[in-house]
N, C-alpha and C positions, 0 to 999 in steps of 0.2 A: 372349247373347254373353258370353264370359268376360272377366273383369277383366284389363286389360293389366298386365304386370309393370312394375316400377319401371324408369325409364329410366337409362341410364348417365349419370353426372355429367360435365359439361363440364370440370370441374377434375380434374386427375390426382390420384391418391392422393399423400399427402405423402412417401411413401418413394420414389416415382419422381423421379429427378433428371435434370438435363441433357437430353441428346438424347431419352431415353425419355419424359420429361415433355412435351417439345416435340412428340413424335410423338403422344402422347395428345391434346394440344390440337388437333392437326391432323386426327387420324383420327376421333375421337368424333363431331364434328358431321357428318362425311360418312356414318358408318354409322348414326347416329340417325335418319336419314331412312328407313331400312329398318324397318318395323314389327316384323319378326321379331327384330331385335337389341335386347337389353335388358340390364338389370343382371346377369342370370344369365350373360351372356357376359363379364363383367368379367375373369375369369382369362385368357381367350383374348386379350382386348385387351391386358392387362398383359404377357402372354408375347410378343405381337407387338411391343410397344413396347420391352421389354427386349432382345429379340433384334435389333431394329433398332439399338439403341445398341451392342450387342456388335459387330454388323457394321461400324458406322461406326468404332468404336475400333480394331478389327482392321485395317481398311483404312488408317486413319491410321498405325498402327504399321508396316504393310508399306511405305507410302510413305516413312516415315522410315528404316526399318532394312533394307528390301529383303526379297525372298522367301527368300533363302538367305544364309548367312554362311560364310566359310571357317573350317575347323577346322585347328588346328596342334597337333602333339605337341611339347612342349618337353622337351628333355633338359638336366638340370642336373648339373653336376660335383659328385660327393659330397665332394670334397676342398675345393674353393673355394666351392661354392654358386652359382657363376656359371652363366649359361645357355650351354651348349655348342652346342646346335643347336635349331632351330625348324623342324620338318618339316611341310609341307602334307600333310594326310591326306584331304581332301575337303571337302564342303559339308554344312551342317546346315540343315534346313528351319526357317524362322521359324514358331514355334507359332501365330502370328496367322493364318497361311494356313489352318490347320485350324479355327480359331475362325470365320474368315470363311466357310469352306465350310459348316460346321455351322449357323451363324446364317442364312445365305442359304437353306439347305434348310428350316429351321424357319419362316422368314418365308413361304416359298412355301406350305407346308402350312397355317399359321395364316391366311394371307391367303385361301386357298381356303375355310376354315371361315367366315370373316367376309364372304365374297362380294366380295373385293377384286380379283379377276381377271375378265376378260371371260367366261371359260368358267364360273367358279363363279357369276357373276351370272346367266348364262343358265340354269344348272342350278337355281338357287334360284327363278327366275321360273317354270320349268316345274313345279317342285314346288308353288308357290303356285297356279298355274293348275289343276293337278290337284286340289289341296285345295278350291279354289273350285268346281270342277265337281262334286265329291262333295257339297259343301254344297248346291249348287243342285239336284242330283238328289234329295237327302233332302227338301228343301223341296217339290219337285214331288210326291214320293211322299206326303208329309203332306197336301198340298193336295187330292190326288185320293183320299186315304184308303187308300192302298196301303202295305204294309210290306214 
């Protein structure tokens, strides 16, 4: 049997702060129960935690500032320097909407890699069952002296 890789630490890396660190503390105990996940998956877990923080920050910004904001073209008098007109030209999308969209997409992808969705857990279980069956078949072949 091969030596098991080092486990993920329960404490987040010192450079993860705020929501990302809180997500690490919440997530790692859940995924450590899976014998396939170990310290080699650290970068995937870090990416998940940081994208979660980005998603939350973007959502908070959207709640505070809205999805769009109006844009005005201001005309200034060259003689007096006073504002002569302020014309509405449309709306500008809050950049946080793009950050929210991107972070959500990355979270879904990273969550699948870590087995955090029902479908990805089912897929991982099927892989493990297939691996277990291959090992059992090899053991039986060895026992009966067949190669």
